[in-house]
C-alpha positions, 0 to 999 in steps of 0.5 A: 638452534637448540631451542627449536630442537627442544620445542620439536621434541616437546611437541612430539612428546605431548603428541605421543603422551596424548595418543598413549593416554587417550585409549585407556582413559576412554575405556576407563571412563566406560568401565567406571560408568558401567560399575556406577550403573551396576551399583545403582541397580543393586541399590534399587534392588535392595541387594548387598553389593560385594566390595571385594576386587573384581576383574573390572576393578583390576582393569580400571586400576591398570587403565588409570595407570596407563592414562596416568603414564601417557599424561606424565609423558605429555607433561614432560613434553610441555616442560621440554617446550617451555625450556626450548622457549626460554633458552637463548 
């Protein structure tokens, strides 16, 4: 009985982690693509790009952290499922 409960808790944690990481990861990828596009444009234009912190770079760090936290929750859920499978 304990193994079924652990498996269900693990599946719930995997789903929660995925849902928590999906949004920030998509937004991070969009900001990253936009930043790369700006870098290509400025290199084509011949301008020197400022390498200091910008609002977008700070947002990208926060989004990356949120996505990483969601992935860790999903990973913990996977570990719980494995424990539930191996408990007799």
